[in-house]
C-alpha positions as YAML, in Angstrom:
chain: A
units: angstrom
residues:
- id: 1
  name: MET
  ca: [-195.76, 22.57, -104.78]
- id: 2
  name: ALA
  ca: [-199.55, 23.48, -104.83]
- id: 3
  name: ASP
  ca: [-200.47, 26.85, -106.22]
- id: 4
  name: PRO
  ca: [-201.53, 28.94, -103.17]
- id: 5
  name: ARG
  ca: [-204.03, 30.78, -105.41]
- id: 6
  name: PHE
  ca: [-205.93, 27.51, -105.90]
- id: 7
  name: GLN
  ca: [-206.30, 26.91, -102.19]
- id: 8
  name: PHE
  ca: [-207.27, 30.46, -101.64]
- id: 9
  name: LEU
  ca: [-209.95, 30.42, -104.28]
- id: 10
  name: GLN
  ca: [-211.16, 26.99, -103.20]
- id: 11
  name: ASP
  ca: [-211.67, 28.21, -99.56]
- id: 12
  name: LEU
  ca: [-213.25, 31.42, -100.78]
- id: 13
  name: ALA
  ca: [-215.73, 29.60, -103.02]
- id: 14
  name: ALA
  ca: [-216.67, 27.41, -100.09]
- id: 15
  name: GLU
  ca: [-217.21, 30.40, -97.81]
- id: 16
  name: LEU
  ca: [-219.45, 32.08, -100.41]
- id: 17
  name: SER
  ca: [-221.48, 28.93, -101.10]
- id: 18
  name: GLN
  ca: [-222.02, 28.31, -97.43]
- id: 19
  name: GLY
  ca: [-222.76, 31.88, -96.56]
- id: 20
  name: LYS
  ca: [-219.83, 32.16, -94.16]
- id: 21
  name: ILE
  ca: [-218.54, 35.51, -95.43]
- id: 22
  name: SER
  ca: [-218.43, 37.79, -92.48]
- id: 23
  name: PHE
  ca: [-216.29, 40.77, -91.73]
- id: 24
  name: PRO
  ca: [-215.79, 43.13, -88.67]
- id: 25
  name: THR
  ca: [-216.45, 46.28, -90.78]
- id: 26
  name: PHE
  ca: [-218.08, 48.41, -88.14]
- id: 27
  name: ALA
  ca: [-216.45, 49.65, -84.96]
- id: 28
  name: ASP
  ca: [-218.43, 50.51, -81.90]
- id: 29
  name: ALA
  ca: [-219.21, 54.08, -82.83]
- id: 30
  name: THR
  ca: [-220.71, 52.93, -86.15]
- id: 31
  name: LEU
  ca: [-222.88, 50.25, -84.50]
- id: 32
  name: LYS
  ca: [-224.18, 52.87, -82.06]
- id: 33
  name: VAL
  ca: [-225.04, 55.25, -84.90]
- id: 34
  name: ARG
  ca: [-226.57, 52.54, -87.09]
- id: 35
  name: MET
  ca: [-228.68, 51.30, -84.16]
- id: 36
  name: ALA
  ca: [-229.86, 54.83, -83.36]
- id: 37
  name: LEU
  ca: [-230.71, 55.65, -86.93]
- id: 38
  name: ASN
  ca: [-232.76, 52.49, -87.18]
- id: 39
  name: ASP
  ca: [-234.85, 53.73, -84.24]
- id: 40
  name: PRO
  ca: [-237.98, 55.44, -85.71]
- id: 41
  name: ARG
  ca: [-238.15, 57.52, -82.50]
- id: 42
  name: ILE
  ca: [-234.79, 59.07, -82.93]
- id: 43
  name: ASP
  ca: [-234.65, 62.88, -83.10]
- id: 44
  name: VAL
  ca: [-231.88, 65.22, -84.02]
- id: 45
  name: ASP
  ca: [-231.08, 66.17, -80.38]
- id: 46
  name: ARG
  ca: [-230.66, 62.61, -79.23]
- id: 47
  name: LEU
  ca: [-228.51, 61.86, -82.30]
- id: 48
  name: ALA
  ca: [-226.36, 64.98, -81.75]
- id: 49
  name: ARG
  ca: [-225.67, 63.87, -78.14]
- id: 50
  name: LEU
  ca: [-224.60, 60.41, -79.42]
- id: 51
  name: LEU
  ca: [-222.42, 61.87, -82.15]
- id: 52
  name: SER
  ca: [-220.77, 64.28, -79.70]
- id: 53
  name: THR
  ca: [-219.44, 61.21, -77.76]
- id: 54
  name: GLU
  ca: [-217.55, 60.09, -80.87]
- id: 55
  name: PRO
  ca: [-215.06, 62.90, -81.59]
- id: 56
  name: LEU
  ca: [-213.72, 61.52, -84.89]
- id: 57
  name: LEU
  ca: [-217.12, 61.06, -86.31]
- id: 58
  name: ALA
  ca: [-218.30, 64.41, -84.99]
- id: 59
  name: ALA
  ca: [-215.30, 66.16, -86.59]
- id: 60
  name: ARG
  ca: [-215.95, 64.42, -89.90]
- id: 61
  name: LEU
  ca: [-219.53, 65.41, -89.79]
- id: 62
  name: LEU
  ca: [-218.72, 69.14, -89.34]
- id: 63
  name: ARG
  ca: [-216.23, 68.97, -92.22]
- id: 64
  name: VAL
  ca: [-218.91, 67.42, -94.62]
- id: 65
  name: ALA
  ca: [-221.59, 69.89, -93.42]
- id: 66
  name: ASN
  ca: [-219.34, 72.80, -94.22]
- id: 67
  name: SER
  ca: [-218.16, 71.42, -97.53]
- id: 68
  name: ALA
  ca: [-219.36, 73.00, -100.84]
- id: 69
  name: ALA
  ca: [-221.56, 70.04, -101.55]
- id: 70
  name: TYR
  ca: [-223.75, 70.71, -98.48]
- id: 71
  name: MET
  ca: [-223.21, 74.41, -97.50]
- id: 72
  name: THR
  ca: [-224.99, 76.00, -100.49]
- id: 73
  name: SER
  ca: [-225.99, 78.94, -98.43]
- id: 74
  name: GLY
  ca: [-226.01, 80.33, -94.97]
- id: 75
  name: LYS
  ca: [-223.40, 80.29, -92.26]
- id: 76
  name: PRO
  ca: [-221.04, 77.38, -91.47]
- id: 77
  name: SER
  ca: [-222.20, 74.82, -89.01]
- id: 78
  name: VAL
  ca: [-220.26, 75.20, -85.65]
- id: 79
  name: ASP
  ca: [-221.93, 72.47, -83.62]
- id: 80
  name: VAL
  ca: [-222.93, 68.90, -84.15]
- id: 81
  name: ARG
  ca: [-226.72, 69.52, -83.98]
- id: 82
  name: SER
  ca: [-226.76, 72.07, -86.87]
- id: 83
  name: ALA
  ca: [-224.42, 69.87, -88.89]
- id: 84
  name: ALA
  ca: [-226.62, 66.87, -88.49]
- id: 85
  name: ILE
  ca: [-229.68, 68.86, -89.54]
- id: 86
  name: ARG
  ca: [-227.87, 70.15, -92.56]
- id: 87
  name: VAL
  ca: [-226.61, 66.83, -93.85]
- id: 88
  name: GLY
  ca: [-229.39, 64.54, -92.88]
- id: 89
  name: PHE
  ca: [-229.50, 61.10, -91.32]
- id: 90
  name: GLY
  ca: [-228.63, 59.32, -94.64]
- id: 91
  name: ALA
  ca: [-225.32, 61.11, -94.87]
- id: 92
  name: ILE
  ca: [-224.55, 60.57, -91.21]
- id: 93
  name: ARG
  ca: [-225.00, 56.75, -91.79]
- id: 94
  name: ALA
  ca: [-222.51, 57.00, -94.70]
- id: 95
  name: LEU
  ca: [-220.02, 59.02, -92.64]
- id: 96
  name: ALA
  ca: [-220.17, 56.42, -89.86]
- id: 97
  name: VAL
  ca: [-219.21, 53.86, -92.35]
- id: 98
  name: ASN
  ca: [-216.48, 55.97, -93.71]
- id: 99
  name: VAL
  ca: [-214.85, 56.28, -90.24]
- id: 100
  name: ALA
  ca: [-215.29, 52.50, -89.81]
- id: 101
  name: LEU
  ca: [-213.55, 51.78, -93.05]
- id: 102
  name: GLU
  ca: [-210.62, 53.92, -92.00]
- id: 103
  name: GLN
  ca: [-210.36, 51.83, -88.84]
- id: 104
  name: LEU
  ca: [-210.74, 48.68, -90.87]
- id: 105
  name: ALA
  ca: [-207.75, 49.56, -92.91]
- id: 106
  name: GLN
  ca: [-205.71, 49.59, -89.68]
- id: 107
  name: MET
  ca: [-206.90, 46.21, -88.51]
- id: 108
  name: LYS
  ca: [-204.06, 43.62, -87.79]
- id: 109
  name: GLU
  ca: [-204.98, 41.35, -90.68]
- id: 110
  name: LEU
  ca: [-204.28, 44.12, -93.05]
- id: 111
  name: LYS
  ca: [-201.08, 45.43, -91.62]
- id: 112
  name: PRO
  ca: [-198.94, 43.36, -94.08]
- id: 113
  name: VAL
  ca: [-200.81, 45.01, -96.93]
- id: 114
  name: LEU
  ca: [-201.43, 48.39, -95.40]
- id: 115
  name: GLY
  ca: [-200.46, 50.32, -98.52]
- id: 116
  name: LEU
  ca: [-202.83, 48.31, -100.64]
- id: 117
  name: ALA
  ca: [-205.59, 48.87, -98.09]
- id: 118
  name: ARG
  ca: [-205.10, 52.53, -98.08]
- id: 119
  name: GLU
  ca: [-205.26, 52.60, -101.85]
- id: 120
  name: VAL
  ca: [-208.67, 50.86, -101.69]
- id: 121
  name: LEU
  ca: [-209.84, 53.31, -99.05]
- id: 122
  name: ALA
  ca: [-208.73, 56.37, -101.14]
- id: 123
  name: HIS
  ca: [-210.42, 55.00, -104.26]
- id: 124
  name: SER
  ca: [-213.59, 54.34, -102.31]
- id: 125
  name: VAL
  ca: [-213.64, 57.99, -101.10]
- id: 126
  name: ASP
  ca: [-213.31, 59.19, -104.70]
- id: 127
  name: VAL
  ca: [-216.04, 56.89, -105.97]
- id: 128
  name: ALA
  ca: [-218.34, 57.92, -103.14]
- id: 129
  name: ALA
  ca: [-217.88, 61.66, -103.95]
- id: 130
  name: LEU
  ca: [-218.38, 61.08, -107.69]
- id: 131
  name: ALA
  ca: [-221.46, 58.96, -107.14]
- id: 132
  name: SER
  ca: [-223.06, 61.50, -104.79]
- id: 133
  name: VAL
  ca: [-222.50, 64.38, -107.15]
- id: 134
  name: ILE
  ca: [-223.77, 62.35, -110.15]
- id: 135
  name: ALA
  ca: [-226.88, 61.23, -108.29]
- id: 136
  name: ARG
  ca: [-227.72, 64.68, -106.94]
- id: 137
  name: ASN
  ca: [-227.37, 66.54, -110.29]
- id: 138
  name: MET
  ca: [-228.44, 63.86, -112.89]
- id: 139
  name: THR
  ca: [-230.89, 61.52, -111.33]
- id: 140
  name: ARG
  ca: [-233.68, 61.08, -108.66]
- id: 141
  name: VAL
  ca: [-231.40, 58.65, -106.83]
- id: 142
  name: ASN
  ca: [-230.90, 59.60, -103.15]
- id: 143
  name: PRO
  ca: [-227.25, 61.12, -103.20]
- id: 144
  name: ASP
  ca: [-226.81, 59.89, -99.61]
- id: 145
  name: GLU
  ca: [-227.49, 56.31, -100.73]
- id: 146
  name: ALA
  ca: [-225.03, 56.87, -103.59]
- id: 147
  name: LEU
  ca: [-222.46, 58.19, -101.14]
- id: 148
  name: PHE
  ca: [-222.89, 55.13, -99.00]
- id: 149
  name: ALA
  ca: [-222.70, 52.74, -101.93]
- id: 150
  name: GLY
  ca: [-219.51, 54.43, -103.10]
- id: 151
  name: LEU
  ca: [-217.88, 54.04, -99.68]
- id: 152
  name: VAL
  ca: [-218.64, 50.29, -99.54]
- id: 153
  name: HIS
  ca: [-218.40, 49.34, -103.19]
- id: 154
  name: ASP
  ca: [-214.90, 47.77, -102.74]
- id: 155
  name: ILE
  ca: [-215.42, 46.24, -99.28]
- id: 156
  name: GLY
  ca: [-214.88, 42.86, -100.92]
- id: 157
  name: ARG
  ca: [-211.30, 43.93, -101.65]
- id: 158
  name: PHE
  ca: [-210.64, 44.62, -97.98]
- id: 159
  name: TYR
  ca: [-211.92, 41.07, -97.22]
- id: 160
  name: LEU
  ca: [-209.76, 39.47, -99.84]
- id: 161
  name: LEU
  ca: [-206.68, 41.35, -98.60]
- id: 162
  name: SER
  ca: [-207.39, 40.39, -95.01]
- id: 163
  name: ARG
  ca: [-207.91, 36.74, -95.95]
- id: 164
  name: ALA
  ca: [-204.68, 36.64, -97.91]
- id: 165
  name: SER
  ca: [-202.69, 36.96, -94.75]
- id: 166
  name: ARG
  ca: [-203.59, 33.31, -93.98]
- id: 167
  name: TYR
  ca: [-201.74, 32.21, -97.13]
- id: 168
  name: PRO
  ca: [-198.10, 33.21, -96.64]
- id: 169
  name: ALA
  ca: [-197.04, 31.78, -100.04]
- id: 170
  name: LEU
  ca: [-199.55, 34.10, -101.81]
- id: 171
  name: ASP
  ca: [-198.09, 37.14, -103.39]
- id: 172
  name: VAL
  ca: [-200.63, 39.82, -102.80]
- id: 173
  name: ARG
  ca: [-198.75, 42.32, -104.99]
- id: 174
  name: SER
  ca: [-198.66, 40.14, -108.07]
- id: 175
  name: ALA
  ca: [-200.61, 40.60, -111.23]
- id: 176
  name: ASP
  ca: [-202.36, 37.29, -110.60]
- id: 177
  name: PHE
  ca: [-203.71, 38.30, -107.20]
- id: 178
  name: ALA
  ca: [-204.86, 41.69, -108.66]
- id: 179
  name: THR
  ca: [-206.85, 39.71, -111.31]
- id: 180
  name: LEU
  ca: [-208.26, 37.52, -108.58]
- id: 181
  name: GLN
  ca: [-209.47, 40.51, -106.73]
- id: 182
  name: ASP
  ca: [-210.99, 42.05, -109.83]
- id: 183
  name: GLU
  ca: [-212.92, 38.88, -110.50]
- id: 184
  name: TRP
  ca: [-214.10, 38.18, -106.99]
- id: 185
  name: HIS
  ca: [-214.48, 41.34, -104.93]
- id: 186
  name: ALA
  ca: [-217.95, 42.40, -106.21]
- id: 187
  name: ALA
  ca: [-219.56, 39.09, -105.31]
- id: 188
  name: VAL
  ca: [-217.73, 39.01, -101.85]
- id: 189
  name: GLY
  ca: [-218.88, 42.64, -101.24]
- id: 190
  name: HIS
  ca: [-222.49, 41.75, -101.95]
- id: 191
  name: ALA
  ca: [-222.20, 38.77, -99.58]
- id: 192
  name: ILE
  ca: [-220.79, 41.03, -96.79]
- id: 193
  name: LEU
  ca: [-223.42, 43.69, -97.18]
- id: 194
  name: SER
  ca: [-226.23, 41.14, -97.36]
- id: 195
  name: GLY
  ca: [-224.96, 39.58, -94.14]
- id: 196
  name: LEU
  ca: [-225.00, 43.07, -92.57]
- id: 197
  name: HIS
  ca: [-228.65, 43.56, -93.75]
- id: 198
  name: VAL
  ca: [-227.75, 46.54, -95.84]
- id: 199
  name: PRO
  ca: [-230.76, 47.31, -98.24]
- id: 200
  name: GLU
  ca: [-230.62, 44.97, -101.18]
- id: 201
  name: GLU
  ca: [-230.66, 47.85, -103.70]
- id: 202
  name: ILE
  ca: [-227.30, 48.90, -102.34]
- id: 203
  name: ALA
  ca: [-225.83, 45.38, -102.08]
- id: 204
  name: GLU
  ca: [-226.96, 44.59, -105.69]
- id: 205
  name: ALA
  ca: [-225.40, 47.88, -106.94]
- id: 206
  name: VAL
  ca: [-222.16, 46.78, -105.38]
- id: 207
  name: ASN
  ca: [-222.51, 43.38, -107.02]
- id: 208
  name: GLN
  ca: [-222.93, 45.06, -110.43]
- id: 209
  name: HIS
  ca: [-220.48, 47.91, -110.20]
- id: 210
  name: GLU
  ca: [-217.92, 46.12, -112.51]
- id: 211
  name: GLU
  ca: [-220.47, 44.96, -115.09]
- id: 212
  name: PRO
  ca: [-220.06, 46.18, -118.70]
- id: 213
  name: LEU
  ca: [-221.48, 49.64, -119.06]
- id: 214
  name: VAL
  ca: [-224.29, 49.64, -121.61]
- id: 215
  name: ASN
  ca: [-225.70, 53.12, -121.20]
- id: 216
  name: PRO
  ca: [-223.25, 56.00, -120.08]
- id: 217
  name: GLU
  ca: [-226.20, 57.99, -118.63]
- id: 218
  name: PRO
  ca: [-227.09, 57.19, -114.99]
- id: 219
  name: ARG
  ca: [-230.63, 56.02, -114.32]
- id: 220
  name: ASN
  ca: [-230.68, 54.14, -111.03]
- id: 221
  name: LEU
  ca: [-228.27, 53.54, -108.10]
- id: 222
  name: ALA
  ca: [-226.49, 50.61, -109.86]
- id: 223
  name: SER
  ca: [-225.74, 52.69, -112.98]
- id: 224
  name: VAL
  ca: [-224.65, 55.71, -110.83]
- id: 225
  name: LEU
  ca: [-222.17, 53.52, -108.96]
- id: 226
  name: ASN
  ca: [-220.97, 51.76, -112.09]
- id: 227
  name: ILE
  ca: [-220.35, 55.06, -113.82]
- id: 228
  name: ALA
  ca: [-218.64, 56.62, -110.83]
- id: 229
  name: ASN
  ca: [-216.32, 53.75, -110.54]
- id: 230
  name: ARG
  ca: [-215.26, 53.90, -114.09]
- id: 231
  name: VAL
  ca: [-214.88, 57.76, -114.08]
- id: 232
  name: SER
  ca: [-212.64, 57.36, -111.06]
- id: 233
  name: HIS
  ca: [-210.16, 55.32, -113.14]
- id: 234
  name: GLY
  ca: [-209.81, 58.05, -115.72]
- id: 235
  name: PRO
  ca: [-209.12, 61.81, -115.89]
- id: 236
  name: ASN
  ca: [-211.62, 63.56, -113.60]
- id: 237
  name: PRO
  ca: [-211.79, 66.66, -111.39]
- id: 238
  name: LEU
  ca: [-210.38, 64.75, -108.47]
- id: 239
  name: ASN
  ca: [-207.11, 63.70, -109.99]
- id: 240
  name: ASN
  ca: [-206.43, 66.59, -112.39]
- id: 241
  name: LEU
  ca: [-204.80, 64.12, -114.83]
- id: 242
  name: THR
  ca: [-204.99, 64.33, -118.56]
- id: 243
  name: ALA
  ca: [-205.90, 61.61, -121.14]
- id: 244
  name: GLU
  ca: [-202.17, 61.33, -121.96]
- id: 245
  name: GLU
  ca: [-201.17, 60.74, -118.27]
- id: 246
  name: LEU
  ca: [-204.09, 58.37, -117.57]
- id: 247
  name: PRO
  ca: [-205.29, 56.89, -120.81]
- id: 248
  name: VAL
  ca: [-208.45, 55.34, -119.33]
- id: 249
  name: THR
  ca: [-211.61, 57.02, -120.69]
- id: 250
  name: ILE
  ca: [-215.30, 56.67, -120.37]
- id: 251
  name: ASP
  ca: [-217.51, 57.90, -123.14]
- id: 252
  name: ALA
  ca: [-219.99, 59.72, -120.99]
- id: 253
  name: PRO
  ca: [-219.99, 63.45, -122.10]
- id: 254
  name: LYS
  ca: [-222.98, 64.45, -120.02]
- id: 255
  name: VAL
  ca: [-221.52, 62.95, -116.95]
- id: 256
  name: MET
  ca: [-218.15, 64.62, -117.41]
- id: 257
  name: ALA
  ca: [-219.89, 67.96, -118.12]
- id: 258
  name: VAL
  ca: [-221.88, 67.72, -114.83]
- id: 259
  name: LEU
  ca: [-218.72, 66.84, -112.89]
- id: 260
  name: ALA
  ca: [-216.74, 69.77, -114.40]
- id: 261
  name: GLU
  ca: [-219.72, 72.12, -113.53]
- id: 262
  name: HIS
  ca: [-219.68, 70.87, -109.93]
- id: 263
  name: THR
  ca: [-215.90, 70.57, -109.49]
- id: 264
  name: ASP
  ca: [-215.81, 72.64, -106.33]
- id: 265
  name: ALA
  ca: [-218.46, 70.65, -104.63]
- id: 266
  name: LEU
  ca: [-216.91, 67.34, -105.74]
- id: 267
  name: ARG
  ca: [-213.52, 68.24, -104.42]
- id: 268
  name: SER
  ca: [-214.86, 69.68, -101.21]
- id: 269
  name: LEU
  ca: [-216.93, 66.53, -100.53]
- id: 270
  name: ALA
  ca: [-213.99, 64.23, -101.20]
- id: 271
  name: GLY
  ca: [-211.63, 66.20, -99.15]
- id: 272
  name: SER
  ca: [-214.04, 66.30, -96.19]
- id: 273
  name: LEU
  ca: [-214.27, 62.45, -96.32]
- id: 274
  name: ARG
  ca: [-210.48, 61.94, -96.15]
- id: 275
  name: GLY
  ca: [-208.94, 61.40, -92.84]
...
């Protein structure tokens, strides 16, 4: 009997080489927001009216605006307009993607692997929060771009999980399939994001986020994302685990010191991103 992994990989390689990787990652609300933000004439009043028609996105925006990461002073935002002014258009674009990913995890192709899809989503939120805090406090990288990159860095895993439903003999919970995902998800994610015309800097950062870490100090978006991804797999302020409980470490003392210093902002941002 033919190994279903071989057919899966053969088909995947063909899709990549032919540029046929596509994925319905954005719901209507996300498309509306993306189109509006791409309009150079957009102003905060028009954007606020649009966001107000999407209750889930509006609620998420208010939560993020009032998180410790953004509310450094002043009164809490109580309306969509003031929240949009506080967080800025870049963060709103990332939030729209966050909501879309939550909806993506519920799509019918992923129902057989819903638990695994939710694990990917939870991990993506952690990486996004870590990347944003690292970018804001250690680099000149736009923290909203880092937030966006963190949210979509594992979009290739969603694709692979959704495609696996077409191969009933494939055991998606096996170690072999986990290895397959580890090896292919970054390239698939790059292809998806390129097809969606996401800026190449972000798509390339996603493509490189599993590359060996040469320098543990962040310099650009790709290194911020790589470090955030690695930090997420070890003890960090978002999981409260110790090295004994989770013996995966990253030798980046400056990064860990910054995350410890900004623990409240980090936890608040991650919490506000979760559904």
